N, C-alpha and C positions, 0 to 999 in steps of 0.2 A: 304423803307423797313429797312434801317439802323437805323432809328429813332426807328422804332417798336422794333427792336432787342435790341437796348440800354435800352428802357423802361422794356422789359421783363427780360433782364439780371439784371437790378437794382432790379426788383421784386423778382427774384430768390435768389439774394444775402440777401435781407430783410428776406425772408422766412427761409433761411438757418441759418442766424445769430441771429434771434430773437425768435427762439424757436417754430416755426410753424411746429410741428413735425408730426401731424397726418394728413393723407390724405384720403379723401373721393371722389370718382369719380362716376359720374352718367351720363348715356347716354340715350338720348330720340331722336331717329331717328338720324339726323345730328347734333343735339345739344349736346355738351358735357359740363358738369359742374363739375369743380374741386374745392373742398374745402380744403384749408389748415387751420388746427385748432391749436391754441396754448392752450394746456390743463392747463396752470397755471392760466390764466384769461378768457379762453374761447372766446377770440377774434379770429375771423376767416376772411381769405381773400378768396373771391370768384373770380374765373375766369370762364367767360361763353364764349364759342367759338362756332360760328356757321360754321361747316366744309362743305366741298363738296366732302367728300369721297365717297358718293353714288351719282350716276347720277341724276341730277336735271332737271326736265322738267316742264315747266308751272309755275304758281304762287306758291310761297312758304309759307306755314303757319308755322310759327315758334312756337314751343311749349312753353308753360309758364313755369316759373321757380319758384318753391316755396322756400321761404327763411325763416327757422325757426330763430327767433331772431330779433333784431333790426338792420336794415340797417342804417349804420352810414356814411361813407365816400365814395364818388365817387372817385376813383383812376385814371382811364383812360378808354377810349372806342375808337374804330377806325375800319377802313375798309381797307382791302387790295383788291383793285380793279384790277383785271387781265385782260388784253386784250384778245380778242378772239384767241384761239390756231390756228384758220385757218390761221391767218396772220403771224404766227411764221415761221422763216426761219431757218432751221437746218444748223449749221456750222459743217463741219466734224472735224475740228481742235480744236474748242473752245466751251466750254459749255455755251451756251448763256442764256438759260432759257426763261421764258415767260416775256414779258414786262408788268409792273404793276405800280400802284401809290397808294399812301396811303391817307387816309382821317382820321381826328381825330374829335371826338365829345367832346363837352365841359361839358355835364351833362347828368344825367339820361334821362331827357325829350327829349333829341335828338334821343334816341333809344327805349325808353319803358315807359310804365306808371307803377307806383307802387301802387298796391291795398292793402290797409291795411285789413288783415283779422284776426286781433288780437281779443281776447276775454278777459273776466275778468280774466282768470288765465294764459294766455300765449300770447306773441307777435309773430306774423308771417305775412309775406308779400308775394305777388305774383307779378313777373314781367311779364307784358303783353307786348310783343315787337311791336312796331310801325314801326321801321326802323332798321332791323337787318339781312340783306341778307347774303348768304354765303360769308365767308372770314371776318365776323365781330367778334370782341372780345370786352368783358366788364369786368372790374375788379373793385371790391368795397370791403369795410370792413363791417363786421357784429359783433355785440356784443350781449350779452345775454339779455340786457335790464334791467330795473330797477326791473321788477317783477322776472326775472330770478336771479338776485343778491340777492334779498330777500329770494327767495326760497332756494338758496344754503346756506345762512347764517342760515335759520331755520333748514335745514336738518343736517348742521353741529353740531347744539345744540342737535338735536334728536339722532344723531349717534355717537357723539364724546366720549361718556363714556359708554362702554359696561356693566360695573358693575352696573351703574344707570339704564340701560335699564333692566337688570335682577332684581333689587330691586324694581323698579317701576311698572314692568309689568308682571313678571313671578313668583314672590315670593309665590303666592298661587297655582301655577301649580304643578302637580304631574307628575309622569313618564307616566301615560296613556295620560295625556294632551300632553306631549311631544312627544309620539308616534304619536299623530294626527299632531302636528306641524311640525315635521321633516320628517315623513315617510308616511306610509299608501299606499300600493299598490292598484290598481284599484279594485281588487277583494274584498278588505277588507272595502271598502267605504259604503257598505250597502245601495245602491241606491242613493248615492250622485252624484255629477256632473262627477265624475270619474277624470282620469288623464288629465291634460291639453294637448291639441294637438297643436303642432307646425307645420304649413305647412312646408313640406320639411324634417322633422324629424319624426313626428308621436307623439304617446302618450309618455309623460314623464314617467320615470320609477316609480317615487313616486308622490303622490299628494301634498306632503309636501315640506318643504323648501330645503331638501337635494338634491333633483334632480336639482334644480334651481342653487345651490351652486356648484355641481359637473360640470355642463355644463359650467358654467362661468369660472371655474378654467381652462378648456381646452381652452375656448376662450381666456383667458388672456395669457395663456402660448403660444398660437399660434398667438396672436395678430390678431384675426380673427373678425374684426368688421363686415364683410360681412356675418357672420354666420346667419342661418335661424332664430334663436331666436332673434338675435339683430334687424333683419329686422322686425320681429313680434312686438317687442316692440317700434320701431320707428313708425310703422303703426298705432298703436292704443293702448288702455288702457286695453285690454282684459285680459292680464296676471295679471296686478295690481288688477283688480276687482276679478278675480278668486281667488287669494291668500287670499284676505280679506273675501270674501263671504262664503268660506268653513268653516270658524271659527265661524259662527254665532250662531251655536247650541251649543256651549260650553261656558257656563257663566263663567267658570274659566279662560277663555282666553280672556275675554272681554277687559281688559286693554291692552294686547298685541295686539289685533286686532285694538283698538283705536290708538295705536302707530304706527302700520303700516299704517293705513288710513292717519294719519298725514304725514308720510314719503312719501306716494304715492301722496298726494296732492301737496307736494313740487315737486315731479317729474314732475307732469302734468303742472307745470308752467314753465318748462324748455323747450328750443328748443328741438324738437323731436330727433334730432341727438345725444344729450347728455343723453337721458333717459337710454340707455343701460348701460353707464358708471356708472350713479348713482343708477340705479337699482341694479347693482352688489354691490355697497357699502351698500345698505340696506340689501341685501340678506346676505352678508358676515357678518354684525353686527348681524342680526337676528339669523343666523345660530350659530355664536359663543355665543350669549347670551342663546340660547336653550341648547347648549352644556355645558356651564358653570352651568346652572341650573341643567341639568341632572347629571353631575358629582358631584355636591354638595349633591345630594341625593343618591349617591353610596357609596361604601365601602371606608375605609381608604386606601386599597391597591390601588384602582383606583385614588383616590385623590392624592396619594404619587407618581403617575406616571405622574405628570403634565407636565413633559418635555419629555414624550414619547407618541407621537400621536398614536403609534401603539396600545398600551394598552388601550388608550382611545376609539380608533376606534373599537377595539373588544368589549369593555364594551358597546358601543352604540348599538351593534347589539341585545343586551337584550332589549334596548328600542324600536328598530325597530321591533322585532319579537313577542313582547308580548303586546297584546292590546285587545280591545273589539270589536268582530265581531259578529253581531246578528245572522249571520247564523252558527255560530260556538262557542257557549258558552262552557265552560269547562263542566259544567253540566246544561242540558237543563231544562228551567221551565216545559216543558211538562213532562219530565222525572220525575221531583220532584212531580208535581201534580198527576201523576199517581201512585205514591207510597202511603203508609199509613203514610206518614211523620207527618200529622197533629195529629196523635195519640201521637206523641213524643215531637214535637216542636210547639211553639206558632206561630201565624200568623206573629208576629214581627220577630221572630227568623228566620222564613222561608224567609221573605222579605229580612232581612239582608244577609242570606245565598245566595240568588239568586243574589244579588248585588255583593257580593264578589266573587262568582263563575262565573261571566260573562266573565272576561278576560281570555284569553287562549294563549298558545305558538304555533306559526306556525312552523312546522318542517323546512319549507323553502319557498322561494318566487321565482317565482310566483306560482308554481305548488301546493303548500300546504298552501294556504292563507285563504280558506273559506270553509264552508260546512263540510261535514264528513271527508274530506281529511286533515283538519287542524291539528287536535289533535292525535298524534301518541304516544303510551305509551312508546315505546322503545326510540324514538328520544327525547321525553320529558325528560326521566330520565338519559339518557346519557348527556344531555345538562344541567341538573339542577344545577350541581355543578358550572359550569363555568358561565352560564347565570344569576344565581340568588345567589348562596352562596358566590362565590368569588366577586361578585359585591355588596354584602350586601342587597340584596332584599329578606330578610328572610321571611317577611310576605307573599310575592307572592309565595315563594317556599313552605311555609306551606299550602296556599290554594290549590296549585296544588296537593301536597301529599294528602291532605284530600279529594279533588275532586276524584282522582283515586282510593282512599281507598273505597269510597262508592260503587265502581263498581267491587271490588274483587269477583271473583267467580272461583270456581274449584280450589282454591289456586293459581289463576293467575290474572293478571290485563289485560285490554284490550290492543291489540296492536292498533287497531282503536277504539277510545273512542266513538265518534258520540255523545257526550253530555249525554251518558247513554241511548240513544234511542234504538240503535241497534248495541251494541259493539261486536267486534269480539275477541275471545279468542284463537287466533290460533299462538301465538308465545310462545316459551318455555323460551326465555331470558328475555323478557320485565320485568317480575316479580322480577329478580334478580338485574336488573338495578334500579328498584323501591326500593328494600330493600337497595341497596348501596347507593342511594340517601338519604334515611331515615337515614342511618348511618352517612353520611357526614353532613346532617343537624344537627344531634345531637351533632356532634363534632365541627362544625364550628359556628353555630348560637349561639347567647347569650342565656343562659338557655335552650340549644337545647334539652335536655333530656325531658323536659316538653311536647314536642310533643307527647311522648309515651302515655301521658294521655289524650289527645285530643280525643273526642268521634265523631264518625261519624254514620250516618244512612246508613245501607247497603241496597242498592237498590234491591240487589239479594241475600237475606239470604239463599236460597236453591239452590243446584246445579241441581236438577232434572228439566227437561224441563216443566214438568207438574205442578211444584209448584213454579211458577213465579208470575208476576203481572197481574192484570186484563186488558185485552183488550189493551196491550201495544205491539204492533208489534207481535213478535213471542213468547211473554210471556203469559201464560194462568193460570187461577185460581187465587185466593185471599185468601189464607188460612195460612197467615203468622201472628203469634202472635207478637204483638208489642214488647214484652220484649225481643225478640230475634233479634232486629233490630239495637240496639244501641251498638256499640263496640268501645273500645279505640284502638288507633293505636297499642299498644301493643298486644291486643287480635287479631287484624287483622294479624299482624306478625306471632303470634304463630299458627294462623289458616293456614297460607301459609306454614309454616314449617311442620305441621302436615300433611297436604294434600300431600306434596312432600314425606315425609317419609313413607307414606301408599300407594303411588301410585296415579296417576291421570289418569283417563280413562274415556272419554266421546266423544261424536260426537258433532261436532259444531251445535250450535243452527241454525235452519232453513236451514240446510245443503242443498246445491244444486246450481244450476246455478243462482238462485236468489241472492246469496251472492257472488258467485265466479263463472263466467262464464268459467273459464279456468281449475279450479281445477278438477282432477279425483276424483271419488267417495271415494277411499280410503284416499285421501288427507284430508278429513274432520274428520278423526279419530284422536284424540289427545291422545297420550299415554306417560306417564313419569313414570319411575320406579327408585327406589333407589337400587343401588348395595351395599349391606351391608358389602361386603368384602373390597371395595375400598372406599366407601363413596360417589362415583360419582352418578350423576343423568343421566340416559340414557333416550333417548326419540326420537320421530319422526319416520318417515319412508321415503322411497324413493319417496313417492308421495306428501309429503309437505315440506315446508321449514320453520322451526320454529326459526331461528336466523336472524340476520340482513342481511345475504347474502341470500336474500328471492326472487330472481328472478323466476318467473314461466314463462315457454315457452309460446310463443303466435303464433307461426308460423305453420299452417297446412301444408304449402309447404315444409317446412324443416324437418318436423316430430318432432319438439320439443314441440308442443302444449300440454299443460297439464303436462309436466314434469319439475321438478324443476332443475335449472342449478346447484344448490349447495344445496342439501337437508341437508347435514351436520347431519344427524341422527346419534345417538350415545351420546357420552359425549364431546361436543365442549369444547375447552380448556378454553374459557372466562367464559362459565357457571360454569365449575368447580372451576375457581378461585373466581368468584363472590360468589358462595356457601361457599368457604373456608373463604372469607372475612367475610361473614355473620355469620358464626358459631364461627369464632374468636371473633367478636364483642359481639355476644349473650353470649358467655362464660365469657367475661369480665363483662357484665351486670349482669349475674346470681351470679357471684362471689361477687357482691356488693349487692346482694338481690334485684335487680332491674328488674329482669326478671325471667322467668321459666328457669329451668336448662336443659330441653331437651324435647324430644317428645316420644310418644309411636308408636312403629312399630309392625308389625305382630310378630316379634321375641322378643318383649318385649321393655322395655325403652331403649332409646338411648340419652344419654347426649349430649349437643352441643359440649362439650370438647372432648368426645370420637368420635363424628362425624368428628370433625376437625382433630383429630389424625389419623383417617382411611385415610382421603384425603391426609394429610401430608405424611404418610408412603408410599402411593401408587403413588403419583404424578410423581416424578422423574422417578421411574422405568417404569411407564406406558406412559409417555408423551415424555421423552427425546430420541432423536435419536442421539446415539453416533457416533463419527467420525469413519469412515470405517477404518482407520489405528488402532484405538483402538480395533475395533472388530477382525481385522486380527491378531493383536499382541497378543491379550488375548481372546481366545474363551469363557472364563468363563464370559466374558461381556454379552454373550447371555443369561446367567442365571440371570443377574441382570436386564436387560432391556428387555421388550416386544417388540422385533423388528423382522421384517422380511426383511432380507437384500435384498431380491429380489424386494421389493417394495420401497426402499430407493432411491429417486432422488437426494436429497441434505442432507447430514449428517450434524450434528452440529446445529440442529433446534429442536424446540418442536412440536410434532404432532399437527395438527389442530383439530382432533377428535380422540377420542379413542372408539373402539367398533362399528364403522360405517358399513353399509352394504357393501360399496365400499371400499375394504381395501387399494387400492392405494390413495383414497382420503384422507385417515387419514395422509399420510405422505407428503402431499402438503404444501409447504412453504407459509404461509399466514400471515397477520399482526395481527391476533387475539392473537398470543402468546405475543405480546407486551402489549396488554390490560391486560392479565393475570399477567404479570410481574409488572405491575403498581397497580393492586388492591389487589394482595396477593403475595408480594415478598417473604414472608417467605417460600414459596413453592419451590423455586428455589435455585439450587447449583450456586453460583456466577461465578465460573469458566465456568460452562455450559452456563450461561446467556451471558457472555461476548462473547463467540463463536457465540452464536445464534444472538446477536445484530449486530455482525460483519457480519453475513450472511444477516440479514435484511438490513443492509446498502448497502451491495454489490448488493442484488438482488430485494430489494423492495423499497427502498427510491427514490421518484421521486421529481419533482420540488416544488410541493405543498403538495402532499399527498404520500401515501404509495400504491405501486401497490397491488392489491388484490390477486395476484398470481405471484409466481416466474416466472421470464422471461425465464427460461429454461424449464419450464413445457410445455408439448406438448398441453396443453389446453390454453396456454397463448394468449390472444387476447385483445390487450390493447386499441382498439378504439371502444367506445360504440355508436351504431347507432340504435335507436329504431324504425326507420322509415322503413328501408330497409327490404323487405320481400323476401329472396333469398332462394336457395336450400342448403345453407351452415348452417347446423344445429347448429354449434358452435357460430354463430354470428347473424343468422336471427332473426329480431324483437328484437334485443338487448339481446340475450341469454347470452352474455358474460358480463353482467352488473358487475358481481363480479369475473371475470376471467382475469384481467389485468389492467383495468382502475384504475386510481390512486385517491383513496378516501382521502379526507382531514382529517376527524376526527381521524382515527387511528394514524395519525402523533403526535397528542397530547400525546397519550399513549406511543408511541416510545420515545418521549422526556422525558416524566416522568420516563420511565424505565431507560433511560440513567442517569438522575439525581439520581435515587434511587441506581442504581448499579455502579454509577461513571464510566460509560463507555465512556471514552474520550482519545483521542490521547495525547501522551506526548509532551507538548510544551516546556518542560524544568523543571528541578527539583525545581527551585526557584518560579515557578508559583503556586499560591494557588489553591486548588480544586474549589473554588468559581469562581475565575477568568477563570479558565479552562472551566467550566461548561458554564458561561456566553458567552465566546468567541465562543464556538462551537454551542450553542443553537441559539444565535443571528445570526451566519452565516447561520445556516440551515433556519432561519425564515426570511432572508432578501427578498426572493421572496414573502413572505406572506405580508410583508410591502408594497410592491409595489402593490400587488393585491388588497388589501383592500383600498389603496389610490386612485387607478384608476378604480376600479370595479364600474360600475354605480349603482349597488345595494348596495353599501357600506358595503360589507361583504366578507366572504370566501365562494367559491362555494363547492357544494355537492361533485363533483368529477371533474377530468379532464381526458382528453385522454392522450395517450403516450407522455411523455416528457413535461407534463404540458399543452398540447394543449386544447384549449377551447372545450368543449362539449356542443353543442347546446341543448341537452336533459337533462342537469343538472340544478338544481336550482343555479343560480348565488350567492345566499346567503342562507346558510343552518345553522340552530341553532348549531347543534353539532359540526360543522366545527370551528366556532369561538369559541365555549364553550371550547373544549378540548384544543385548543392552549392557551387560557386564563388560563386554569388549569395549564398547564405546566409552564407558567410564574409565575403564583402565587406560585407554589410549589418551584421554583427557588428563589423567593423572600423570602421564609420561610427557605431556607437552612442555 
C-alpha cells in the first residue's frame, strides 16, 4: 500500500508541476476514468480505477474505455487485493483497517487488450479489460497523434489571420448575406432546417453563428466543459454539418462555406475531447470575420467606434433584424401583380422592384419575425433613423420609404403592412413617424433631397372602398386611370398634409371580427380633424387606440374585453411635435422653392409657416402643467395655461394629451413628452423642460427603459403578464401593457432631450459640457451594455417589468429599442 501511495503522490506532483490543468472525469458503473490534459501540447495522462463503491456479486464485466488520440506510454498498473472483511478483528483502541496486499502489472497486456479503432481522419483506441477486478488501477499517457498534429497546424493557418479570412471569403458578401450567416431566428428560415437543437438545452436562439458564439462565451467564462453543447460536440459531428449545410443555397457565401468545411475537417481529425475547444476557436474567428465585414459596410460613425463594442453591437441589430423572409416581403409580389403596374413599368423594372422590395425589417424577435406580423409601419419608422441612417444603410432606408409610400391611403400609412395585401390603417401616429423618417433621410443621406423626386406606384390611389383593386382581398373594382398612379415622394407628402388639413374620416376596410376580434364596432371608425385655432390634430375615440400605446383589452372575466387601456384620443403630445417638425421642415423647403408652401383647408389656404406658428403659439399654454406653487402664488397663471388644478397629479410636466375624452388621462406623467422634446425642441420653454426632465428622472427612468406611467399614478401597474386572466380589470390579460412596464425605446428620446437641452447635473465648473453629457449618458447606459452583451438575442428588449425585471412576454430584441439608443449616441457624437 505504501508503494502505491508513493507512485500516486509522484504522479500527482507531475500533474501539478507540468501543466496538466484540465480535468475530465467519466464514470461507467464502478469504473472511473480521470483524464488530466495539458492544453499546451494536448498530452494527457489517464488514470482508470475499478472501484467497489457499489456492492459486487458474481462475475464482474468491466466496461470498455474509449481513448481518443494515440496511446503512448504505459505508466503503471496494479491491484490492491483486500482480505475478506469477515476475518477482520475490530480493536477498540487502535484503527487497524483491513489486511491487504498489492500486486503490480508490467504492461497493458497484463490487464487489457488495445483495439485500434482509428480511421483515415482520426486516431482512437478502445481498452477491453481482461484482468481488471475491483481495486485495480491503470495509468498511461495519450497524445493527439500525427494526424491530430497536422490538423492543428492546418487549423492554425486557416484561423490565424482574421483579416485574411474576411478578404478571402467574405469580400463579396453583403449585409443580407451576413444576416443569414450571423442570425436568423427559426421563424425566418422559410422552411429550412430550423434552429439547431441541443439535447438538454433545446433550440438555439439563432440559426447563425451568433448563438454558438454567445453560448461558448458563457461556457468559457464558467469553464463548463460539461455543458450540454460540449457533450453534443464530443458525441458527433451534427453541429459542424448543420452550420455548413444551411449555407448551401447562397452562392455569395460559397467561399465562406468552403473555409468552414476546411476548418471542420481539421476538427474531425482531432480526439473528440478536443473538438469543443477548437470548435470555439473556429466560431470566434468566423463571428469576428463576419462582424468586421459588416462594420466595413456600415457608416463612418460605426467604423469610428471600433473601440466601443456597445455601439458595434447596437449597429449589428440592424443586420440582425433586416433580412429576406419569404412570408413577409416588404411589398408582396401578389400585391404588385394584382395592381395595374404593368401599364406603368416594364417587366424588367417590375422584376428589379420585386427583388429590391423583398427584404423587410422585423419589429422584434421572436414574436414579429414572419408573416403579416413582421412589418409594422410605426415600429419601422421609429427605427429607421437608428437602424439605417445612423448606420449608413441609405439604400435600404430608401427602399423601405418607397415601399410604404406605395400603400399610402386616406393620408395614412399602414400600421400593419402585410406586404400591401391587407394593410390596416388604424394608427394616427405612424404617418408622422414616416414623415419624420423622410425628413431625417433627406438631412442625413448623401444627396438626400433627391428622395423627394423618386416615383412610386400607388397601390391604392383612391380612398373609397368601392374604388380599389380587382379581386384583391377586400378591394373591389378596377377603375383606376394609370396616369393617377405614379407619384413622387414629394407629391405623397403633400397628399398626406392635404388630407390631414381637411380632415380624415373613414371606416376601416373590411371592418369587423375578421380583422380584429376584440375591437368594438365604434373602434373601426377613424377620425382626425385639424383645430385651426391651435394647429393641433385631434383624433381617435375611446373605442380605439391610434398611437403606440395600443393595448386592447382581452379579458371577458375582468370586463376589459374590447376596451383600449390607453386610447389617448385627442391630440397626443408626440403627434403634435412630429407635426410641428414636419411643418418646420416643409417651410424650409418651400422657402427654397423645393416644395409647396402650404395646403388648402375648408377655411382657405394655410401655409406651412402659418401652421407651424399656430402650433408654436399654442403648445406651451396647452401642454405645460405649471408647478402648483406658481399657480398658488399667481392666479393669473390660470389665464396663461389651460389647466384644471383638480386633475393635476404631478405638476412640472407636459400633458400627455390635449382635448381627450378622459380629462384625468391628459395629465398623466408619461414618457411621450421626451419624444416631443427631441423632435421639436423649439416648442419648449427650456426652464420648463428642465423641470419636466427632472420629474421624468424621478418618476419614470428605470434600469433599461422609461416607465410608461408615473409610479404615483393610481393606474400604475409595472408588471406585464399577458397570460393571467383574472378578475382584476387593470392587469388581466396584460391590460397594463403601457401602464407602468418599462419600455426601452423612449429611453433614447429621453437621452436625446437631455443632450438638446443640456439637462445635466453640475460636476464642477471646469468640466466641459461634452464631458458632462458623456459622463451622464454613459452612466445611464451601463445597464444597456450589460444587457446587449449577455442577451441571447444579441439585442435590447422591447420592455422590462418593474426595476428592469425580465418580462417573458416581451421580445428580447426589438428594433426601436436598439435604434433609439443608437440615435442618442449618434447625436452625442455630433455635439
